[in-house]
N, C-alpha and C positions, 0 to 999 in steps of 0.2 A: 780845266784839264788840258785845253788846247794851248793856252798861253803859257802855263807854268809846268805842265807835265802831270801825268796821272798820279804819280807818287805824292807830289805836293798837294794836289787837289784832294786826294783821299785823306791825307793827314790833316788838312785844313777842315774838312768836313767832320772828321772825328773830334777835332778840338772844339768845334762849334757845339757839340753835344755837352761838353763838360764845362765850358766857360760860364753858363748861367748858374751852375751849381756853386761857383765862387761867390756870385752875387747873393744867392740864397743864404750861404753860410754867414755872410757879413750883415745881412739885412737886420736892422734894429727893431722892426715892428712885430717880430714873431718870437714866440717862445721857443725854447729848445725842443719841446715836445712837438710843436707844429712843424718845425724844421725837419725833425726826424720823420714825421708822417709824410711830409712833402718829398723827402729823399726817397722814401719807400715807394711812393706813387710814381715818381719819375723813373726809378729803377725798373719797375714793372713795365712802364711805357717803353723805355729803351730796349729792353730785352724782347718784349712782345712784338714791337714793330719790326725788329730785325728777324725774328723767327718767321713772322708772316711774310715779309718781303723775300726772305730766303726761299720759303716754300713756293711762292709765286714764281720766282725766277727759275727754280728747279723744274717745276711743271712745264713752263714755257719752253725749256731747252730739251726736255726728255720725253715729251708726250708721244705716245704711239697709239695707233688705232685700238690695239688690244687693251692698253691701259685706260684709254678714254672710255671704251665700252664698259670696262670694269667699274670705273668711277661713276658713270651715268646710271648703271643698273644697281649700284650699291647705295651707300648712304652719303652720296656726295654733297647733298644739300647741307648736311651737318658739318662735313669737312670744310666746305666753302665758308660756312658761317663762322667756323673757328678761324680760318685764314683771314677773313674780313675783320673779325674781332681783334686779331693781333696786328694786322698790317695797317688798318685805318682807324678802327674804333678805339684802339688803345690811346690814341692822341686825345680824342674827345673825352674818353673816360677819365684820363688823368686831369684834364682841364676842369671837368665837373667836380671831381673829387677834390682837386686842389682848391677850388673856390669854396667848397664846404669846409675844408680844413682851415683856410684863412679866416672864414667867417665864424669859426668856432661852433659849427653845427654839431648837434648830438649825433651819436653813431647811426641811429636809424635813418635820419635824414641824409647823412653823408653817404651811406650805403645806397639809398634810393637815388641820390644824385649820380653816383657812379654807374648804377645800373642803367639809368636813363641815358647818360652820356655814351655808354657802350652801345646801347640799342640804336641811338641816333647815328652813331658812327657807322654801324653796319648798314642802316637804311641809306645813309648818304652814299656809301660805296656802291650799293645796288643802283641807286639813282644815277650816280656818276657813270656807271657802265652803260646806262641807257642813252645818255645825251646824244651821242653822235649817230645812234641808230634811229633816233626819233625825228630828226629834222629834215630828212629826205636828201641831205647833201652827201656827196662822196668826193673826197679829194684829200689834200694834205691835212693831216691832223683830224681826219674824220673817223667815222665809226669803224673803219677797217683797221684801226691801230691795234686793238686787242687781238683781232684775227691775225694780223701780220706777225704779232709776237707769239702766236700760238697759245694765248691765254684762255683758259676755260673759266669764264666768269659765271656768276649766278644767272645772268641773262642767257648766255650761251647754253648753260645746262638746261634751263627751262625750254629753250628752243629745241635742243636735241630730244628732249622728252616729248615734245609736241609734234614734231615733224613726222610725216610718213616715212617709211623705211628707206625709200630711194633718196629722198632729199636729206634725210638724216645721215646716210652713208656719204653723200657728197660733202656735207658740212664737216663731217669727221675727217674726210680726206684732205680738205683744205686746211683744217687746223693742224694736222699732223705732218704735212708736207712742206718743208722749207722752200721747195721750188714753187709750189702753188701759192704760198704766202708771199712770194716775191712778185707774183703776177697780178697786175691791177685788175684784170678782167675776172680772175678767180676771186679776188677779195670783194669786188662788187657783187659777184654772184653769192658769196657767203653772207654779205650784209643783207642782200635781198631775201635770202632764206630765213635769216633771223627775224627780219621784219614780218615776213609772211606767216611765220609760225604763230603769231599772236602773243609771243612771250613778253614783248615790251609792255603791253597793257597789264599782263599778269604780274610782272615784277613791280610795276607802279603800285598796284593794289597791295602786294605783299609788303612793300616798304611802308606804305601809309598805315597798314594794319599794325605793323610792329611798333611804330612810333605812338600810335593812338593807344594801344594797349599798355605800353610802358608809361605813357603820360598819365593814364588813369591811376596807375600804381603810385607814381611820384606825387600826384595831386593829393593823395591821402596824407602826405606829410607837409604839404605847403598850403598856407592860407591863400585865398584869392587875393590877387594884387594886380596893379597896372602892369 
């Protein structure tokens, strides 16, 4: 986008979504039924990923203290789970379902593979949110990135739920203020609040539990193998 312009960059990115579909259309090793099922899986991926990313961008640009408190006190865990399912997990789900389609797996196994891919994708996003908050570093590309963008991640939600009122109010203020989000000292303070809340360890347990439970369900359909 810097070299050729934003319009050309967006057009090139959109084209990149559709070019693989041409290869799929002409691929000789798949039946028409398999191609149709793969098209359906890819369509769900494309739409879901855009819905999830759009919601993420909207929240980061429009979050206010009132809206944030509303989300935290309500059913935000479920809302974030849906956002992660669309934004990130749709990619893994489509890959898992696509492998089952290509392998000619029966419907029950195909559904179980898709379910596991979806859960693994959500767990991955939760763990991805933790990385920069876990290593003790603060600087370029570090844990302040989500805070700088005003993103309410699963980790931030858990931190807000665990922090005492005074610290919770401070983290809310940092998240909702463009001025504070541009201040390195405020971001460092926000990162420290998240770390001190104990939410990092809690999120690791949540992600591991999700994958283990879904793996147990998938294992009912798969024989043991290397």
